[in-house]
TIVO-471686 format. One line per field, with one value per residue (C-alpha): residue number from 1; residue in three letters; y, z, x. Coordinates in steps of 0.02 Angstrom, whole numbers, m for minus. Layout:
// residues N
nr NUM  ...
rest ALA  ...
v Y  ...
w Z  ...
u X  ...
***
This chain:
// residues 317
nr 1  2  3  4  5  6  7  8  9  10  11  12  13  14  15  16  17  18  19  20  21  22  23  24  25  26  27  28  29  30  31  32  33  34  35  36  37  38  39  40  41  42  43  44  45  46  47  48  49  50  51  52  53  54  55  56  57  58  59  60  61  62  63  64  65  66  67  68  69  70  71  72  73  74  75  76  77  78  79  80  81  82  83  84  85  86  87  88  89  90  91  92  93  94  95  96  97  98  99  100  101  102  103  104  105  106  107  108  109  110  111  112  113  114  115  116  117  118  119  120  121  122  123  124  125  126  127  128  129  130  131  132  133  134  135  136  137  138  139  140  141  142  143  144  145  146  147  148  149  150  151  152  153  154  155  156  157  158  159  160  161  162  163  164  165  166  167  168  169  170  171  172  173  174  175  176  177  178  179  180  181  182  183  184  185  186  187  188  189  190  191  192  193  194  195  196  197  198  199  200  201  202  203  204  205  206  207  208  209  210  211  212  213  214  215  216  217  218  219  220  221  222  223  224  225  226  227  228  229  230  231  232  233  234  235  236  237  238  239  240  241  242  243  244  245  246  247  248  249  250  251  252  253  254  255  256  257  258  259  260  261  262  263  264  265  266  267  268  269  270  271  272  273  274  275  276  277  278  279  280  281  282  283  284  285  286  287  288  289  290  291  292  293  294  295  296  297  298  299  300  301  302  303  304  305  306  307  308  309  310  311  312  313  314  315  316  317
rest MET  LYS  LYS  ILE  PHE  PHE  LEU  VAL  LEU  THR  LEU  PHE  ILE  ILE  LEU  ASN  VAL  HIS  SER  GLN  SER  ASN  THR  VAL  SER  LYS  ASN  ILE  SER  ALA  ASN  LEU  SER  LEU  GLU  SER  THR  TYR  THR  THR  TYR  SER  MET  ALA  SER  ASP  SER  PHE  ASP  LYS  ASN  LEU  LYS  SER  SER  TYR  ASP  ASN  SER  MET  MET  TYR  ALA  LEU  VAL  ALA  GLY  GLY  SER  LYS  GLY  ILE  GLY  TYR  ALA  ILE  ALA  GLU  ALA  LEU  ALA  LYS  ARG  LYS  TYR  ASN  LEU  ILE  LEU  ILE  ALA  ARG  HIS  SER  ASP  SER  LEU  LEU  THR  ALA  LYS  ASN  LYS  LEU  GLU  SER  GLU  TYR  ASN  VAL  HIS  VAL  ASP  ILE  LEU  ARG  LEU  ASP  LEU  GLU  LYS  GLU  ASN  ALA  ALA  ASP  SER  ILE  ALA  ARG  TRP  CYS  THR  GLU  LYS  ASP  ILE  HIS  LEU  LYS  VAL  LEU  CYS  ASN  VAL  ALA  GLY  PHE  GLY  GLY  ALA  ARG  ASP  TYR  LEU  SER  LEU  PRO  LEU  ASP  THR  LEU  ARG  TYR  MET  VAL  ARG  LEU  ASN  VAL  GLU  SER  CYS  MET  ALA  LEU  SER  LEU  THR  LEU  LEU  PRO  LEU  LEU  GLU  LYS  ASN  ALA  PRO  SER  TYR  ILE  LEU  ASN  VAL  ALA  SER  MET  ALA  GLY  LEU  ALA  PRO  ILE  PRO  VAL  LYS  ASN  MET  TYR  SER  ALA  THR  LYS  SER  ALA  VAL  VAL  PHE  PHE  SER  TYR  SER  LEU  ARG  TYR  GLN  LEU  LYS  LYS  LYS  HIS  ILE  SER  VAL  SER  CYS  LEU  SER  PRO  GLY  PRO  VAL  PHE  THR  LYS  PRO  GLU  ILE  GLU  GLN  ASP  THR  LYS  LYS  LYS  LEU  GLY  TRP  PHE  GLY  VAL  GLN  MET  ALA  VAL  PRO  GLN  LYS  LYS  VAL  GLY  GLU  ILE  ALA  VAL  ARG  LYS  THR  LEU  LYS  GLY  ARG  MET  MET  ILE  VAL  PRO  GLY  THR  LEU  SER  LYS  ILE  THR  SER  PHE  ILE  ILE  ARG  ILE  LEU  PRO  ARG  ARG  TRP  ILE  VAL  ALA  ILE  TYR  SER  LYS  VAL  GLY  ASN  LYS
v 1903  1834  1798  1698  1588  1534  1503  1378  1333  1270  1205  1077  1050  1018  876  783  792  661  532  372  234  96  m41  1  m110  m108  m266  m334  m530  m614  m773  m791  m922  m969  m1013  m1077  m1166  m1254  m1266  m1243  m1199  m1202  m1070  m1173  m1305  m1191  m1329  m1327  m1478  m1580  m1696  m1550  m1522  m1361  m1325  m1156  m1135  m1055  m992  m845  m661  m668  m499  m492  m384  m374  m294  m360  m440  m287  m77  m9  m161  m277  m156  m146  m357  m337  m226  m330  m478  m405  m391  m577  m572  m709  m642  m709  m591  m590  m530  m577  m622  m815  m744  m596  m682  m819  m700  m592  m765  m835  m671  m632  m796  m817  m650  m635  m832  m812  m884  m815  m890  m837  m831  m779  m682  m539  m432  m337  m491  m484  m628  m603  m553  m699  m827  m760  m737  m937  m984  m893  m950  m1166  m1110  m1038  m894  m795  m636  m460  m346  m311  m200  m147  m112  m160  m6  32  210  287  434  403  425  509  545  435  264  152  122  m66  21  149  19  m73  69  96  m91  m115  45  60  m108  m221  m99  m108  m305  m372  m250  m300  m507  m519  m410  m588  m646  m470  m434  m628  m586  m401  m300  m288  m177  m113  m18  47  145  295  427  615  623  577  747  871  850  816  866  776  615  638  448  403  562  511  314  367  492  371  291  418  448  275  235  405  309  128  206  251  128  m17  69  m17  m186  m141  m125  9  78  190  262  287  439  444  567  541  356  291  131  96  199  269  392  420  476  582  670  727  761  880  935  920  905  974  829  706  779  762  590  455  285  136  47  198  214  33  50  215  128  m10  68  212  84  m22  149  186  331  374  468  411  531  502  622  799  902  793  832  1016  977  890  1005  1158  1061  1001  1186  1290  1285  1157  1281  1350  1195  1092  1264  1269  1057  1085  1238  1131  968  1044  1106
w m334  m214  m340  m439  m294  m227  m403  m435  m262  m279  m446  m373  m243  m363  m431  m271  m228  m369  m317  m290  m146  m211  m200  m225  m171  m215  m118  31  66  182  148  239  167  129  m18  m67  m222  m99  48  132  280  343  467  497  566  616  549  442  311  368  206  82  39  26  m117  m22  m17  136  102  m25  25  43  22  59  6  55  m83  m224  m372  m453  m458  m346  m249  m407  m456  m293  m313  m484  m432  m284  m392  m507  m340  m341  m178  m168  m153  m52  m127  m28  m90  m105  m276  m323  m527  m520  m407  m511  m673  m547  m501  m673  m731  m599  m586  m782  m818  m668  m594  m423  m284  m281  m167  m154  m9  m54  108  169  249  340  439  644  623  440  540  667  511  395  532  600  405  377  567  511  345  430  289  312  269  241  174  224  111  179  4  20  35  7  m60  m206  m247  m106  83  235  242  72  136  256  419  383  240  312  454  321  247  443  477  292  272  462  557  414  417  608  645  487  556  727  728  565  686  745  595  508  681  637  481  504  436  356  289  318  177  224  65  115  m10  m30  42  216  220  262  295  146  172  m8  46  244  292  158  214  415  373  258  399  505  404  382  571  625  492  565  734  714  625  784  887  780  739  872  807  619  541  435  397  263  200  25  m20  m223  m274  m461  m516  m677  m597  m685  m832  m734  m651  m792  m896  m739  m731  m897  m887  m741  m754  m934  m984  m808  m744  m863  m812  m618  m634  m602  m694  m590  m632  m586  m421  m369  m430  m321  m194  m173  m230  m81  30  22  48  207  168  273  157  m18  m129  m337  m454  m426  m466  m309  m192  m236  m184  m40  16  m9  92  229  275  253  385  373  393  240  145  197  136  m19  m34  27  m123  m242  m209  m195  m396
u 129  19  m117  12  83  m106  m179  m19  m49  m239  m189  m60  m196  m332  m210  m199  m392  m388  m256  m335  m303  m185  m305  m497  m608  m806  m879  m826  m796  m885  m776  m600  m497  m291  m230  m56  22  121  28  m178  m203  m394  m466  m612  m514  m366  m232  m97  m104  49  14  76  248  321  460  517  711  747  911  843  762  577  464  299  176  m1  m118  34  m77  m102  m90  57  83  120  231  309  304  391  540  592  580  703  809  780  678  570  384  226  75  m76  m250  m418  m467  m375  m372  m265  m151  m105  m98  34  119  146  194  334  405  433  506  621  653  596  475  327  185  12  m110  m288  m346  m458  m334  m487  m533  m472  m388  m282  m136  m91  m146  4  119  103  87  264  340  283  373  518  520  663  577  677  539  356  246  86  3  m194  m288  m476  m545  m639  m750  m865  m828  m887  m1077  m1105  m1039  m1152  m1038  m987  m916  m803  m769  m706  m587  m518  m491  m391  m314  m252  m273  m213  m54  m32  m71  41  179  168  147  287  400  498  519  603  697  777  819  883  934  775  635  430  362  196  99  3  m54  m26  m197  m115  m48  m192  m376  m490  m667  m724  m592  m624  m607  m481  m363  m383  m323  m187  m137  m121  m33  83  101  104  259  378  355  367  541  603  550  623  785  914  825  887  716  694  540  484  321  269  140  105  13  m108  m82  m163  m195  m358  m442  m572  m433  m349  m508  m547  m395  m368  m541  m536  m340  m293  m121  m42  m128  m71  123  111  34  182  168  156  291  397  319  376  520  548  466  580  744  712  646  809  915  837  741  582  455  467  361  370  385  425  270  206  357  326  133  172  313  168  38  148  210  47  m78  m212  m359  m306  m256  m434  m530  m438  m488  m656  m690  m603  m687  m873  m861
***
């Protein structure tokens, strides 16, 4: 029985090794800019263009999704739009932002504003907070989705890229939560959704820095939930397993795990729906999918030295 148990356990752990970050970025942008359909903010002049008019309806609820132009971020934005939240989407690329904006506005009849911004920049969070305050946004939901990961990790990436991963995965989440806290408190009851990963539940040698940063997001979310409880701000943490946000992820999962890997994967649209539904219900830890729930439970109860040893053997195959 012991052999069968550890065989099943190993299969579960294998699946989590191949889970990817929510948003994978290969290039580090050198430019910091912030674009809106109705308002433009210039980082160079550090001032708002007062001549442009805003069309915000401040009587409506708003949700801000950092990393909301595609993947899990877009799925979360779509689930919020279904619930008639107006949206502020933040990402680095204008084309994907415009595509997301047009689709969400046409399908759900909500207002969507887009901000083109590199969230790893030191002054990004302050800029966003000033912009939202200037517009008197009725912010009810903050979703920190933006992240960086991939197949390469510590020992195989240059130091500047590793620092980028830490800043985007951890610092942007921390900074946005703090700088937007006054707006969330003003519009309480309100919600913060931080997106981590099942990779954040245990040390993973082949994804050292990624699992470390996502672990930081998990711990940060748990603590922040209690810090903000009296302010009537609920904090949740989404920790998904395999999600086919890119064709290469699906191909790799099918190649290495076959039918079982496909069964464990959860469609990104379903992940977004589950994340939003449970966030609005006040759930702390959100792990979509039955098999992923089982895996996360096993990971959390077994000694870390066992888990890291299994991850190491599987990752080096």
